[in-house]
C-alpha positions as CSV (number, residue, x, y, z in Angstrom):
1,M,102.0,17.6,84.4
2,I,98.4,18.7,84.2
3,K,96.4,18.6,81.0
4,I,92.7,18.5,80.0
5,G,91.2,15.2,79.1
6,E,90.6,14.0,75.6
7,K,86.9,15.1,75.5
8,N,87.2,17.8,78.2
9,L,84.2,16.2,79.8
10,I,83.5,14.3,83.1
11,T,83.3,11.2,81.0
12,D,87.1,11.4,80.5
13,V,87.1,9.6,83.9
14,P,87.2,5.9,83.0
15,G,83.9,4.2,84.0
16,I,81.7,7.3,84.0
17,K,78.8,7.9,81.6
18,V,76.3,10.8,81.3
19,G,72.7,10.8,80.0
20,N,70.5,13.8,79.4
21,A,66.8,14.2,78.7
22,Q,64.9,17.5,78.3
23,N,61.5,18.8,77.2
24,E,61.5,22.1,75.4
25,D,57.8,22.8,76.0
26,L,58.4,22.1,79.7
27,R,61.6,24.0,79.7
28,S,63.1,21.6,82.1
29,G,65.2,18.4,82.0
30,V,67.3,15.8,83.8
31,T,71.0,14.9,83.8
32,V,72.2,11.5,85.1
33,V,75.8,10.5,85.9
34,K,76.1,6.7,86.0
35,P,79.3,4.8,87.0
36,D,79.8,1.5,85.2
37,E,80.3,-0.1,88.6
38,P,78.9,0.9,92.1
39,A,81.0,3.9,93.2
40,V,82.0,5.5,96.5
41,A,80.3,8.9,96.8
42,S,79.8,11.9,99.1
43,V,78.1,15.3,99.0
44,D,78.5,18.8,100.3
45,V,75.5,21.1,100.4
46,R,76.1,24.9,100.9
47,G,73.0,26.6,99.5
48,G,70.4,27.9,101.9
49,G,67.4,26.4,100.0
50,P,68.4,22.9,98.9
51,G,66.2,20.1,97.6
52,S,67.6,16.6,97.6
53,R,67.0,12.9,97.9
54,E,69.2,10.3,99.7
55,T,72.0,12.7,100.4
56,E,71.9,11.7,104.1
57,A,72.9,8.2,103.1
58,L,76.2,9.6,101.8
59,N,77.3,10.6,105.3
60,S,80.3,8.8,106.5
61,D,78.5,7.3,109.5
62,C,75.8,5.7,107.3
63,L,75.7,2.1,106.1
64,V,75.4,2.8,102.4
65,D,79.0,2.9,100.9
66,V,78.3,3.1,97.2
67,V,75.9,4.7,94.7
68,H,74.6,3.4,91.3
69,A,73.8,6.8,89.8
70,V,73.5,10.5,90.7
71,V,70.7,12.7,89.3
72,L,70.5,16.5,88.7
73,S,67.1,17.7,87.8
74,G,65.0,20.7,87.1
75,G,61.5,21.0,88.5
76,S,62.2,22.0,92.0
77,A,60.7,19.4,94.4
78,Y,58.8,17.8,91.6
79,G,62.1,17.0,90.0
80,L,62.9,14.6,92.8
81,D,60.7,12.2,91.0
82,A,63.4,11.8,88.4
83,A,65.4,9.6,90.7
84,G,62.5,7.2,90.8
85,G,62.6,6.8,87.0
86,V,66.3,6.2,87.2
87,M,65.8,3.6,89.9
88,S,63.2,1.8,87.8
89,Y,65.5,1.6,84.8
90,L,68.5,0.4,86.9
91,A,66.4,-2.2,88.7
92,K,65.3,-3.7,85.4
93,Q,69.0,-4.0,84.5
94,K,69.6,-5.8,87.8
95,I,71.8,-2.9,89.1
96,G,71.5,-2.1,92.8
97,F,71.9,-3.7,96.2
98,Q,70.3,-7.2,96.2
99,L,68.5,-8.2,99.4
100,E,66.9,-11.6,98.8
101,D,64.6,-10.9,95.9
102,A,64.7,-7.2,96.1
103,I,67.0,-5.0,94.1
104,I,67.5,-1.5,95.4
105,P,69.5,1.0,93.3
106,I,71.0,3.9,95.4
107,V,70.4,7.1,93.4
108,P,71.0,10.4,95.3
109,S,69.7,13.5,93.6
110,A,69.4,17.2,93.8
111,I,67.1,19.7,92.1
112,L,67.1,23.3,90.8
113,F,64.3,25.8,90.5
114,D,63.0,26.4,87.0
115,L,59.2,26.3,87.6
116,L,58.7,30.0,86.6
117,N,60.7,30.1,83.4
118,G,57.5,30.2,81.2
119,G,57.4,26.5,80.3
120,D,54.3,24.4,80.3
121,K,54.1,23.1,83.8
122,S,50.5,22.0,83.7
123,W,51.2,18.3,83.8
124,G,48.3,17.2,86.0
125,D,48.5,14.5,88.6
126,V,51.8,13.0,87.5
127,S,54.9,15.0,87.0
128,P,57.0,14.2,83.9
129,Y,60.3,13.9,85.8
130,A,60.2,10.1,86.4
131,A,59.9,9.6,82.7
132,L,62.7,12.1,82.0
133,G,64.9,10.4,84.5
134,H,64.2,7.0,82.9
135,K,65.0,8.4,79.5
136,A,68.2,10.1,80.6
137,V,69.7,7.1,82.2
138,S,68.8,4.9,79.3
139,Q,70.9,7.3,77.1
140,C,74.0,7.3,79.2
141,D,77.1,7.5,77.1
142,T,80.7,8.9,77.1
143,N,79.7,11.7,74.7
144,F,77.2,14.4,75.4
145,K,76.4,18.0,74.5
146,L,76.7,21.0,76.6
147,G,74.5,24.1,77.1
148,N,70.8,23.6,76.6
149,Q,70.8,20.0,77.7
150,G,69.4,17.9,80.5
151,A,69.0,19.8,83.8
152,G,70.5,22.9,82.1
153,I,67.8,23.5,79.4
154,G,65.6,25.8,81.5
155,A,68.4,27.3,83.6
156,V,69.1,31.0,84.0
157,A,72.4,32.3,85.4
158,G,72.3,35.8,86.8
159,G,69.8,37.0,84.2
160,I,71.4,35.3,81.1
161,K,70.8,31.8,79.8
162,G,72.4,29.1,82.1
163,G,73.1,25.6,81.0
164,L,75.0,22.3,81.5
165,G,78.8,22.4,81.5
166,S,81.6,20.0,81.9
167,A,85.4,19.9,82.1
168,S,88.2,17.6,83.0
169,F,91.9,17.3,84.0
170,V,94.4,14.5,83.8
171,Y,97.5,14.8,86.0
172,D,100.5,12.9,87.2
173,D,100.4,11.8,90.8
174,E,103.9,10.3,91.1
175,D,103.6,6.9,89.4
176,N,99.9,7.2,88.7
177,E,97.8,9.2,86.2
178,I,94.7,10.6,87.9
179,T,91.7,11.8,85.9
180,I,89.1,14.2,87.4
181,G,86.1,15.7,85.8
182,A,83.1,17.8,86.7
183,I,79.6,18.5,85.4
184,A,77.4,21.4,86.4
185,A,73.9,22.6,85.9
186,V,74.1,26.4,86.3
187,N,70.9,28.1,87.4
188,S,72.4,30.7,89.7
189,M,71.0,33.8,91.3
190,G,74.6,35.2,91.1
191,S,76.4,36.3,88.0
192,V,79.1,34.4,86.2
193,T,80.5,37.6,84.7
194,M,82.3,40.6,86.2
195,P,80.1,43.7,86.5
196,G,80.0,45.7,83.3
197,S,82.1,43.2,81.5
198,S,81.9,40.0,79.4
199,V,84.8,38.5,81.3
200,M,83.8,35.6,83.4
201,W,84.8,35.2,87.0
202,A,86.3,31.8,86.1
203,A,88.5,33.3,83.3
204,P,91.8,32.7,85.1
205,F,91.1,28.9,85.0
206,E,90.2,28.7,81.3
207,Q,92.0,26.0,79.3
208,N,92.6,25.8,75.6
209,N,90.3,28.7,74.7
210,E,87.3,26.7,76.0
211,L,85.7,30.1,76.9
212,G,86.6,31.8,73.7
213,G,89.9,33.3,75.1
214,Q,88.9,35.3,78.1
215,K,91.0,38.4,79.0
216,V,91.8,38.3,82.7
217,P,91.7,41.9,84.2
218,R,95.1,43.5,84.8
219,E,96.3,44.1,88.3
220,N,95.4,47.8,88.2
221,D,91.9,47.3,86.7
222,H,89.1,48.3,89.0
223,I,86.3,45.8,89.4
224,N,83.0,47.2,90.7
225,L,82.1,44.8,93.5
226,D,78.5,46.0,93.9
227,Y,75.7,43.7,93.0
228,A,72.1,44.5,92.3
229,F,69.9,41.9,94.0
230,E,66.7,41.1,92.3
231,L,63.8,38.9,93.4
232,P,65.4,35.5,92.8
233,V,62.5,33.9,90.9
234,G,63.7,31.1,88.6
235,K,67.4,32.0,89.1
236,N,68.8,30.0,92.0
237,T,70.9,26.9,92.5
238,T,74.0,25.5,90.9
239,L,74.4,21.7,91.0
240,A,77.6,19.9,90.3
241,I,79.1,16.4,90.3
242,V,82.8,15.7,90.4
243,A,84.1,12.3,89.3
244,T,87.6,10.8,89.6
245,D,89.3,7.5,89.2
246,A,91.3,8.0,92.3
247,I,90.6,5.5,95.1
248,L,88.7,7.4,97.8
249,T,87.0,6.5,101.1
250,K,83.7,8.2,101.9
251,P,85.5,10.7,104.3
252,Q,88.0,11.4,101.6
253,A,85.3,12.0,99.0
254,R,83.6,14.3,101.4
255,R,86.8,16.3,101.8
256,V,87.1,16.6,98.0
257,A,83.5,17.8,97.8
258,I,84.1,20.5,100.4
259,M,87.2,21.7,98.5
260,A,85.4,21.5,95.2
261,Q,82.7,23.8,96.4
262,D,85.3,26.6,96.1
263,G,84.9,26.2,92.3
264,L,81.4,27.6,92.6
265,A,82.8,30.6,94.5
266,R,85.4,31.1,91.7
267,A,82.8,31.1,89.0
268,I,79.7,32.7,90.5
269,R,79.1,35.8,92.6
270,P,77.2,35.8,94.9
271,I,77.0,32.1,95.7
272,H,75.6,29.9,98.5
273,S,72.9,32.5,99.3
274,P,69.8,31.9,101.3
275,F,67.9,31.4,98.0
276,D,70.3,28.9,96.4
277,G,70.3,25.1,96.7
278,D,73.9,24.7,95.8
279,S,75.0,21.1,96.1
280,L,78.1,19.2,95.0
281,F,78.5,15.4,94.7
282,V,81.8,13.5,94.4
283,I,82.0,10.0,92.8
284,S,85.1,7.8,93.0
285,T,85.4,4.9,90.5
286,G,88.4,3.7,92.5
287,R,90.9,2.7,89.9
288,Q,94.1,4.7,90.8
289,N,95.9,5.0,94.1
290,L,96.8,8.4,95.4
291,S,100.5,8.8,96.1
292,D,99.8,10.2,99.6
293,P,96.5,10.2,101.5
294,I,97.1,13.8,102.6
295,T,99.0,15.7,100.0
296,G,97.6,13.6,97.2
297,L,94.1,14.3,98.5
298,A,94.8,18.0,98.8
299,K,95.9,18.2,95.2
300,L,92.9,16.3,94.0
301,G,90.6,18.7,95.9
302,M,92.4,21.7,94.5
303,L,92.0,20.6,90.9
304,A,88.4,19.5,91.5
305,A,87.6,23.1,92.5
306,D,89.3,24.4,89.3
307,C,87.5,21.9,87.2
308,V,84.1,22.8,88.7
309,A,84.8,26.5,88.0
310,R,85.5,25.7,84.4
311,A,82.5,23.4,84.1
312,I,80.2,26.2,85.3
313,A,81.7,28.7,82.9
314,R,81.4,26.3,80.0
315,G,77.8,25.6,80.8
316,V,76.9,29.3,80.4
317,Y,79.4,29.9,77.5
318,E,77.9,26.9,75.5
319,A,74.3,27.8,76.2
320,K,72.1,29.1,73.4
321,S,69.4,31.8,73.7
322,F,66.1,30.1,74.6
323,A,62.6,31.0,75.6
324,G,63.3,34.7,76.0
325,F,66.6,34.4,77.8
326,E,69.6,35.7,75.9
327,S,72.8,33.6,75.9
328,Y,76.2,34.8,76.9
329,Q,77.6,34.7,73.4
330,S,74.6,36.6,71.9
331,L,74.4,39.2,74.7
332,L,77.8,39.7,76.3
333,A,80.6,38.3,74.1
334,K,81.2,41.7,72.4
335,K,80.7,43.8,75.5
336,V,83.8,45.5,76.8
């Protein structure tokens, strides 16, 4: 049996919390996913223009085997400072690897491009992202809002307002109940809707009217597959994090990350372009055994992709019009 989690958020995964901080004048923000305990993690990067920090450490042949938080940030390369703010907060909480007197939190991060969305970016010598990261991690909780929050506040998705989305599944894996959740900051060059329609590409994966009750095209409906490419200024990169309580090794987490990237392809078209920095992290809190290391992992990866597609669609669906960018609900919801 497969069902959505109680909150339909990534925080349905036991041991996962999320914190958001944003600045409306800046039109940018930071999202932090923090496990209660150090967690196994991996990443898969598919975009042609990524910006990241400490992702190499997540490779299976590297020494680091757990992370203490993962950060998604606006600000392009400036947003990588957010991880430093998160590290500062965690170190004060004595969270991190301890080597003699040194405490080193491991905080991988990835960024999206929102520098040209009209916000006030004249911050001088010191970017605001370290402070935003510090604030976001200090506010980590199991409840959080979607849409114009955290890394999604300044996001644009194919010309309409992007945002922060999340979704979850709970399913039976023989004797165990596995929970999986996703969170996504949607700032894509590609569109989340079918051409000339308000129907989202992710409509077939909608659960419990979370997208307002999308009508999936009938078999004989013609979909115009053309796409008008515009200069991708301020409209590129979707970042996502998948969390699960299934016990995973780093190679297994990597496989789930690879499979979960299909969720981006199910929700956005085009995706993984030369302009995008599309990156997807996987975090395992390691509380439930998979029934089988092969078939169990395959099912987990399958549902992770579905969950990511839903999270992306919800991020755009829940976003509000902001700073001249019309929202899905105000611009497209009534469009046939």
